[in-house]
N, C-alpha and C positions, 0 to 999 in steps of 0.2 A: 215809793215802793208799795205795791199792793199785795195783800196776802191772797194766795190761791192754793188749791188742792192739786197735788201731783197725782197722776195715774201711778198705780203701784203694782209691782210684781214681787213675788215672795219666794224665798228659798225653801228647800225641803224642811228646814229646821223650824219654820214657823208653825205654831200649833193652832192658833185660834182663828186664822183667816184662810179662806180657800186658796189652794196652791195652784189652781188652774186659771187664774185671771188672765184675760187676753188683752194685750195692749196693741193698738193700731199705731204704727210708726209713721210720723209725718215726714215729708220730704226734708232733706238737709237744707239748712239756711246758708245761703252764699253771701259772703261779705267781701269787699275788696281788700287787697293786701294793705297792711299798715304803711303809713308814710315813711320814707327814708329821709332822715334829717341830715343837714350839714352840721354835724356836731361830733365831738370825740366819743360821747356816750349819751344815752338818753333812756328814759323809762317812763311808763304810764301805768299807774295802778289804781284800783278802786280802794279808797281809804277804809271802807267798812269791811270788805271781804279779803283784802290783800291780793286779789286777783291781778296778775300781771297781764296787761292788755297789749302793750308794745314794749320792746326792749332791744337795746343794742349796746354791747359792751358794759352792761349795767353793773357787773361785778369787777370791773377793771379799776384798780386804785389810781386816782388822779388827784392833783392838787385842787382843793375845793374853794380856795380864795375866801371871800367874805361869807360864803355859805357856812363857814365855820361858826359864825356868830349865831346861827340857829341853836347850837349847843350852848354857847355862852348865855343866851337868853333863857334857854330851858333850865339851866342850873340856877340862874337868878330867880326864876319863877318857882322852882322847887324849894329854894331856901326860904322864900316868902311863905309858900304853902306849909312848910314844916315849922314855921314860927321862929326860925333863926335869923330872919331878916324882915324888916318892915319897908313898905313902899315909901314911907316918910323919913326913913333913916337918912342922915346926911353922910355923904362920901367926900372925903377930902381928895382933891385932884393932885396927884403927885407931880413933881417936876418931870419924872420919867414918863408918866402917862401923857403929859403935855408935849414933851420933846419927841417921843416916838409916834404919837398918834394925833397930835394937835395941829395947829395951823402951819407950823414950819415943816411938818413931816411931808407935806405934799400928797398925803393920802386922804381918803374919805374921813371926815372929822365932824365932830359936834361943835367945834370951836369953843372948847372949854378953856377957862383961865386957870393957870397953875395956882395951887394953894386955895382955890375957891372950894366951897362946899355945895354939893348938888344932891338933890333928893334921888333916891334909888329909882323911883318910877320915871323920873325925867331921863336918867341915864339909860334905863331900859328902852325908852322911846328913841333915844339917840342911837342905840345899838341897832334897833329893828328898822326904824324909818330912815335915819340918816347914815346908817352903816358906820357910825363913828368908831374909829380905832381908839381914840382917846377914851371914850366912854367904856369900851370893852376892857381896856387895860385897867382903868380905874376900878371897875366892878370886880375884876379878877383879883386885884391887889387887896381890895376891901374884904372880900370873902375869904381868900386863902392866904393872904399875906404877901404873895408874889404871883406873878403870871405863870412861872414854872410850876408852882404847887397847884395852881388852878388848872393847868393843863393835865396834871395827874388826875384831878377830880373829873375832868372832861372825859378822859380815857376810861376811867372806871364806870362812869355813867353810860358811855357808849357800849361797853360790854354788857351792862345790865339791860340795855334796850335791844341787844342782839345785833349791834353794828360790828360785824366780825372782821371787816377789812378796813377799819378806820383807825388812824393814829393822829392825835392832835399834839402839836408842839407849842401852840400859843392860843390866845383867846380871840385873835383877830382874823386869822387866815393869811397873815403875811407869809411869803414864801420861806420855807425852812425844810431842810433835808428830812425826809420821812413823814412830813405833814401831808397826809393823804386821806381820801375817803372814796366812796363809790356812789354811783347813782342810786343803787339799791339801798345802801346804808342811809343816804340822805333822805330817801323816801320814808324809811323807818322813823327817822328823827322827826320829819314833818308830821307824820301821823301821831307821834307821841306829843308833840306840841299842841296839836289840835285837840286830842282827847284828854290829855292830862292837865292842861292849863287853859281851859276855854276862855277864862276872863282875860288873860294876857294875850291869848291868840288874837283877840279882836284888834289889838294894836297893829297887827300885821296888815290890816285893811285900811289903816289911816293914811291918807294921801299926803299930808303935810305935817311937819312939826317945827315950831319956831322956838329957838333958844338963843339967848345972848343977842337978841335983836335980829337974828338971821333965820329966815323961813326957808326950809329946804323941802323939796318934794321927795316922796318915796321913789326909790329907784326902780321899783317894779312897775313898768309901764302898762302892764295888763290891767292894773287897778283903774286906769284912766280910760281904757278902751273896751273892757269886757265887764259888764255888770255882775256876772256870776263869779268872777275871781275875787277872793278875799284874802289872799296871801300868796307867797310867803317871803322869799328872800332872794336877793341878787348877789352876784360875786364877780370880781374881775381882778386879775393881775396879768402881766405880760406872759407869765409862765402858764397860767391856767386858762387864759382866754376868758370869754364871757359866759357866765353860767346863771341859771335861774331855776329855782324850785317854786312851782306855782301850785295853788290849790283852788279848785272851783266847785261850787255847789249848785246843782241844777236838777230840778224835779226830784229832790230828796236823794240824789246820787252825788257823792263827793269823789272827785278824781284828783290825784296828785301827779303832777308831771315834774320830771327832773331832766334838765338839758345842760350838758357840760361841754365846754370847749368850742363855743361858736366864735365867729370872727368880730361880732359887733354887738352893741347894746340893742340895736334894732333887730338883728337876726335872732338873738336869744329869745326875744319876745315873740317874733313871728313863728319860730319853730315850736315854741311852747304852745302857741295858739293852735298850730296844726295838730299837735298831739291831743290836746283837749277836745278839739272839734271832732276828731276821729272817734275818740272814746264815747262822747255823748251821742254821736250820730249812729253808731253801729252797735253799741252795747247798752245793756240795762241791768240794774241790780234788782233782783226779785226777792221778796220775802217768801220763803217756802213754808216754814212752820214756826209757830210760836212755842215757847217753852211750856205753855199750858196745854198745848194740843195733845190729844191721845192718838198716837199713831198705830198702836196695836195693843192687843191684850193677850196674855198667855196664862196657861194652866199653872196653878200653884199647888204644891203638895204639902200637906201638913199645916195648912194655914186656916185662920178664921174665915178668910175669903177664899173662894175657889179659883180666882184669877187675879192678875195684877195688870194695871194699866201701864203702858210704856210710852215714853216720849223722849225728848232731847233736853239737855240741861239748860240751853240758852236758845234764843231765837236764831233761826237758821236762815241765812241769806246767801244768794249766789249771783255772781256777775257773769252773764252769758250774752252771746250775740242776740240782738233784737229779733224777736219772732221765733227763736229756737226753744222757747219754753214748752212748746207742743211736743218736743222730742225728749223731754225730761222723764226719767223713770226712777222710782224709788223702790228699794229692796230692803226689807228688814230681815236680819238674821238674829234669831233668839236662841239662848241657851236651851239645850234639849230638856234638861231637868231642873226646875226651879223649886227650891224648898224654902218654906218659911222658917225663921222670921226673915222678912225683907225690910230694909230701911229705905226711906225716901231718898232717891238719887243713886241707889245702888245700881251698878252697871250689870245689865242682864243680856246684852247683845250689842249689835251695831246697826246703823242705818247707812246704806250706800245710795248715793244719788248719782246717776249716770246721764250723760248727754251723748247721744249717738254712739253708744257703746263704750265711752270713756268715763271712768269714775272721776267726778269733779269734787265730790264731798264724801268723806267718811267720818261719821260721828258716833259716839257711844250712845247706845239706847239704854235708858235708865228707867227705874221705877218712878212713876209720877206720884205715888203714895205708898205709905208703909203697909205691910201685911203682917199682922202678929201671928205668932205660933198658936196652933189649935191645942185642944186638950189631948191628954195621953191616948185615949181610945181613938180619936179621929186621926191622930198621927200614925198609930199602929195600923189602922185600916188602910190609910194611904200608902204606907210602906208595903203592905201586902199587895195592893194593886200595882205598885211599881215593880215588884218582884215577878208578877205574872204578866207583865207587859202593859200595864196601864189600864185605863178604863175600858 
């Protein structure tokens, strides 16, 4: 992402800059229609901006299968981060975890032995890389006492993350009535995994994990065919079909794709690749403004300074079609009358960024620095000026 200056237009409320700025409009950028995938639902977003680039049925609740384990691993990482769990803690593998998720279950497994003790970090790798149902159940029971109680924690965490259409019934994704999520919710979860627990997110890029003498490959085939893909998770049941949540970082732009309900392992990989290729080919994430940039200044009444510098609270980025940055316009709208004292970060207006007439960003405009109140005489004089219509 490279920083650049936007051409700016200004509303009548702006005091300190000329209101008659002229902006030459470039020709609209034409890009092809997004790919249509053979999947029940799919989504492509920019991980930094949240921009939805492609979507189909992305808010339709569907069985997530082992994509559920993304939440299982998130909670494990969160427990470690909060100091309630250590990577080196030993977890006793229950008969239940072995029976329902182990070798005899016929499902994806870490091949754990019942009554054995296994380090938390090894189980976490078993969940992420091997999609082990036994590892998932064992961790759930260790953290919450039972898988049912752990599912309650999963649902509470989903709500905190903003996953509004997700309901978990277990830690594995094994079919259960009402166990559903959406492509959009799973993208939210993927983003949280990347941002909140970067140390453990690196496990998602590991191609193999050997435990109990058995070396298993990561089920995410894109890790072996695309050097830019560094996660995340696969899922499959007869009910759900084949699903894949993938994340790819290229030229400082991270995209997250979610594909649900494909017919095969090969198809979920190829359809995910099509989404990612489209996003990187036709879109780009631009850094518009830094939090330290002064975007405008405005008159201050009754202050030790005559004006206040205005900017945004955090760095501002936008994901837009490649080549369309020439059509971006920024408009600042500032409060008509600003009186001291002013605190740093105080909201004094808003910034609108538009692309070809459509507002794509609306952000608060804040004071970059504080302005203290002036003495009594100066304040009285400014009040007189205000009453007679300003300077």
